N, C-alpha and C positions, 0 to 999 in steps of 0.2 A: 778523109774525115766526113765528107758529105754523105757517103754511103752508110755511115753509122747512125745517121739521124732517123728517128721515127717519122718526124715531119719537119719539113723546112720551115713552114709557117703555120702557126696555130692562131686562129681567131677565136676569142672567147666571147660568146654571145651571138644569137641568131636573129637580132632585130635589124632595124634599118641600117645602123652603122656597121654591124657585123657582116650582113649579107653584101652590102656595098663594098666593104673592104675585101671580102673573099673573092667576089667577082672581079673587082679591079685588079687584084693580084694575079688571078688566073689569066685574065686577058693580057696583062702586060707580059707575064711569063710566056704565054703562047706567042705573042707578037715578037718577043725577043728570042724565041727558039730555045727557051730554058725549060727543062723538065723539073718541076717542083712538086713535092707532096704538100698539099694544103688541106687543112681540116678546120671545121668549125666545131667547137665544143658548146653544147647547149644543156643547161641544167634541167630544163623541162622536157617532157616527152613531146612527140611530134604535134599532138593536138593542142598543146599549150605553148608552143615555141614562140619566141619573139619578144618576150617581156612587154614593156609599155607599147612598143611599136605595133604590136598585133592589134591593140585596142583603140589606138588614136585615130582621129579623123585626119591628122597630119596637115593642118593649115600651114600655108607657106606665106612668109612676109614678102610677097612678090606682086608687082603691078601686073605682070604677065610672065609667061615662062622664060622670057628673055630679059626681063628687067626686075631688079630688086625694088622694093618700095622706096619712095623718096626719103632722103635723109636716113637711110638704112644704118650706116656706120655711126653717124652722130647720135641718132636716137638710142642705139644700143649702148653707146658710151654714156650718154646722159642718164639712161635708166640705171646704170651701175654706179652713178656718181663718179665716173671716170676711173673706177677700180678695174674694169675689165681690160683684157689684153687687146689693144688696138690693132697690132699687126695680125692677130688671129682673126679679128672681125673683118678687117680689110680683105684678107685672103678669102674669108667666107663670102663676102660680097662679090669679089672678083670671079669666083668660081661657081657661084650659085646657078646661073643660067646654063652654063655648059654641063654642069652635073645633072640638072633636071632634064636637059635634052638627052643626055646619056641614059638616064633612067627611063625616059619616054621611049627611047630606042629599044629597051628591053621588054616593052609591052605594057607599060603603065601609062594610062591616059590621065590627063590633067584637065580640070575644068574649074569654073567659078561656081561656088555653091553658097547658099546663105549660111551664116554662122548661127549658133544657137541663141544669140542674144543681140540686142540693139547695140550697134557698134558705131564708133566715130569714124571708122575707116570703111572703104569700099569692101565688098566681099573678097575674101582672100582665095588665092589659088590652092587647090588641094588635089591629091590623087583620087581618081574615081575608085572607090573600094577602100579608101583609107590606107592605114599602115599595113594592113594585111595584104593588100595588093602589091605593095612594095616588097614585102618579105617573100611572098609566093613567087613573084616574077624573078627577083634577083637570085633567090636561092635555087630556083630551077635552072637558070642560066649558069650559075656557078657549078651546080652538080653536073651539068652537061660538059663542063670543061674539066671534070675530074675532081672537084672539091668534095671531100667527104664531110658529111654532117653527122656528128656523133651525139646522140641524145642521152639525157639522164647522166651527164658527166659534169662534175663541178671542179674547176681548178682551185687550188687552195695555197699553193706555194710556188714561187719562182726561184730557180737556182741559177747562179752565175758561175762562169768559168774563172780561170786564174787571172784574166785581165778585166773582169767585171762585166763581161757581156752575157746576155741571156743565153742559157745553154740547156736548162732543164725545166720541166713543169710537172709538179705533183698534181695528180687528178684523182679525185674520189669518185668512184663509180657506184652503180646501183648496189645496194645491200652493204655499203660502207667500206669496201676494200679500196685501197689506193694504189695507183701505178705511177711509175716515174717515166715520163717521156723525154727522150733526147730531142731537142728542137733547135732550130736556128734563129727564130724570132717569134714574137708574140704581138698580136694586136688586141688590146683590151677593149671590149665593146659590150660590157655586161651591165650597163645601166648604173644607177646610183645605189643608194642604201636604204630606200624607203621601206623595203621588206625586212629590215633587220631591227628588231626592238632594241637590241644592244647599241647599235651605232646611232639610231635615232635618239636614244636617251643620252648618249655620250655627246652628241653634237647639237641636237635641237633642244634637249632639256627635259624638265619634269613633265610627266604625263605624255611625252611624245609617242609612247607606244599606242596611245589612243587615237592617233591620227591615221586614219585608214588610207591606204593607197587608193587613188582615184579609179583604178581598174585592177582586175585580177592579175594582170601581168606584172604589176608592181610588186606583188608578193614574192616574185622570183628574183627581184633585184636586192640581194642581201649584202652587197658591198665587198665581197671577197677580192674582186679585181682591184679595187682602190686600196684596200688594206694590204694586200700582198705586195703591191708596188711601193707603198709607203714604207713597208718593212725592209726594202732593199735600197732605201735612200731617195725615193722619188719625192718630188716637191708637190705639195698640195696647193690648190688654188680654187677660186670660187668661194662663195660665202657658205662655209660649212654649217653655220648655225641657222640657215634659212632654207626654204624650199618653195617651189611653185605651188601655190594653194588655190583651191577651187571650192566653192560652196556646193554641197551635195545633200541629198535626202538620205539620212542614215537608215531609213527603213528599206531602201533598195539595195539589191545585190548586183545590179547591172553596172557596167562600166560607165563612168562619167554621168552619174545620175544627178546632173546639175540642176539647180533651181536658180534661174537667172531672171525671174519675173519680178523680183522683190522691189526694183525701183518704182514700180507702179502701185505698191502697197506700202506697208510699214514693216519694220523688223523689231521684234521685242525679245528680251531675254527671258530667263526662266521666272523672273519676278514680275513679268508683264510690262516692263518698261522699255521704251525706245533707248537706243544707245549709239545711233549713227545717223548721219544724213544720207538717207537711202537714194536721194536724187542728186547727189553732188556732181555726177557726171554720167556719161553713158556707161553701161555696165561693164564693157570691156576694159574701161580705164580704172575701174574701182573694185571689181569683184575679188581680186586677190587680197587687197587690203581689208575688205570686209570679212573674208574667210579667216584671215589671220587674227583679226580682232575677236571673232567668235571663239577661236581656240584660246588665245592668250588672255582675254579680258573677262569672259563671261562665265558665270557659274555653270558647272557641268559641261562647259564647252559646247553649248547648244543655243540656237536661236529659233524663232518662229516667224515666218512671213505671214502677215495678216492682211486679208483683202476681203472683197465681197463679190457679188455677181457682176459688177461692172468690169471685172478683170476679163470676163469672157467677151466683152465688146471690143477689146483691143485687137486690132488686126494681127493675125499670125501669132497670137500669144503662145500657141503650142510650141513654137520654135524655141521659146525661152524656158521650156520645162522638159528636161531630159529624163527625169525619174519615171519609172514605170508604176509608181504607186499613186493612187488617187489622192486628192487633197482631203484633209479632215474637214468635215462640213457640220455646221450646227445652225439652228434657226435663231439663236440669240448669242450675243457675246459672252454671256454668263455660261451658257452651255459649251461654247467653244473653249472657254478657259478651262472648264472641267475636263474636256476631252484631251487637251494638250498638257494639263497639269500645271497651270499657272494660276496665281490668285485672281479670282474673278473681279474683285473690286479694283485691283490695279489695272487689269486689262481694259475694263470698261472706262476707267478714268483716263487711261492713255489714249484710247480711241476718241473719247469725247473731246479731250483737249486738242488732239490733232485736228479733228473735224472743225473745231472752232477757229483754228489757226490757218485753215486753208484760205488762200486769197482768190479773188476773182481772176478770171483769165481763161484763155482757151487751152484746153488740154490737147497736146499733140504727142502721140506716142513715138513718133519717128524722129524726133530731134529734141534737144534741150529746149524746153518750152517756157522756162522762166516762171512756171506756175508754182508759187511758193507756199510754204506753211511757215509763218513767222510768229514770234512771241512765245515760242516753246523751245525747250532744250532737249536735244539738238533741233535746229530748224531743218526744213527740207527745201532744197533749192529748185527742184523741177518735179513735174508729174504729180503734183499734190492734188488728189481727188478724195472727197469725203468717203469714208467707209460706213455706209449706212443702208445698203440694199441687201437684206437677208435673202437666202442663207449666207452666212459668213464662212470664210474658208481659211485654212492654215496649212502651211507646209513646214515641217521641221527641217532645220538646216544645220549641218556641222561642217567643219573644215576637213578637206581631204588633201592628200599629198600627191600632186601630179608627178613631180620628180624632185630629188634633192639637188642643191646647187653646188655643193662641195665635190671636188674630184681632183684629177691629176693635171699638173701643168704640162702642156705640150708646146712644141714649136709649130711653125706653119707647115711642116711636113708631117705632123702628127706624132713626132718622136717625144716620148716622155722625158721630162727634164729632171735632173737631180736637184738637190737643194742648192747647188752651186750653179744652176742654170746651164748645165752641160747635158747633152743627150745621153741617156743610158743605152748603150749599144744593144740593138735588137729588141727594144721595147717601145711600143706605140700604143696610143689610146685614141678612141673616137666616141662620139655620142655623149651620153650623160656621164660616162666614166671619166671623161675629161672635164675638169672644172672650168666654168666660164662666168656664170651669172652672179651678180651682186644686186641687192636691192630689188627693184621691180623687174619682173620678167617681161622682156620685149616679145609679145605674142608672135607666133608663127615662125620662130627661129630654131626650135629644138630639133625637130625632124630634119629640117633643112641643113643644119650644121652636121647632124649625124651622117647624112648622105654625102655632103661635101668632104668632110674629113675622113669618112670611111673610104671614099674613092682615093683621096690624096694619100692616105697612109698605106692603102693596098698597093698603089703604084710605087711608092717610095721603098716599101719593105723589100720588093723584088730587087731593086738596085742594091740594097744592103746585102741581101742574101747572095746575089751574083758576084759580089766583090770578094775575091778569094781571101783578102786580108781582113775583111770585115772591119775596115777602118771607117772613120767618119766620112760621110758623103755629103 
């Protein structure tokens, strides 16, 4: 039977999770003396491979390469209001350091680098070269062990044999033709569904098609991996009606064109009125909620950050502006309002009332300084400085989709579970294809869990394949 297979193991997706899974499977097979045919299927071409992973900086929630951040498990559970799978998170924490050491051993260096925003946490660990360094190094090592990488190929249907185990995979190739592969097992690592207008509308709701992926790679994440698993009885988990949001400049086409400088200014909607306490906390603790509010609550789903020349006096302000577009600049608030298309009277009144509400105190850009603006709605809790030094500046801001939260339920070996919480034989998932997050995203965990569960699933699938009976392991 084994000789009839086209591939023993197919990994769908060439991002951090997929390349980790492929390399892990290839290494375990080599070490066990097992000859397996392993392939990665990637819907993009070589130059665009890797989905979100290719574009991300890949911040890690780690104190150092050998220690996860303090309260790692408890924070992740608390952020999810205790809806997340605790054993999954505990396994993630237990395997994080060994997985990163494994990745490091493949040629990926790690370092501490500043984030793009003022953070309440110390700088996080990240790979030098970001997610692309992970993909390039792990895929190269996997290829050296015989893993095939097949580009411009999209899986769309999983077939099961008479006992309900994975046995076939329908794959649509360039120009639309479809082929049927006989396979032994699948690891789904194809990201979420932020690139699918249909699934975004189904799960996120009205106007969800307008939420742009935070990077180009997100457009390749169209949700087929999740859908085809659900179609054979897989269990969904994670908050399907939510996504990790980030505020970005809609004028920019670059990846993660974030505008994180707004806590030092004010945010107004299209009517020229404030709608949020911009200084309620450090920006890493609040930017997701602000981005969501912009999408769900504001007319035309857009806001504008308003500031003045004092912004340029803030040390390292450039680190909080990732857009490649310059600010909109005007010598008067009336002219600035005209430039951004908001009512001038409203914007002038908003700025004047804000200026009058600013309290005395020392401005400190590096910590919550308690410099408030009070007696206005909403108030501002920190970093309140008068906007009165022309020329005035503005950045447009919209909500972007970093990744979707809903995905497939897996156990701590990466096996996809059925609706009855039983593993579906031969089916695994890792990375954003596996659901985990509810509520607030715990920063620095997405790529980390992709690597950890990619490695775990890759090792376990070899045990499954090498068992002649293909029974539960």
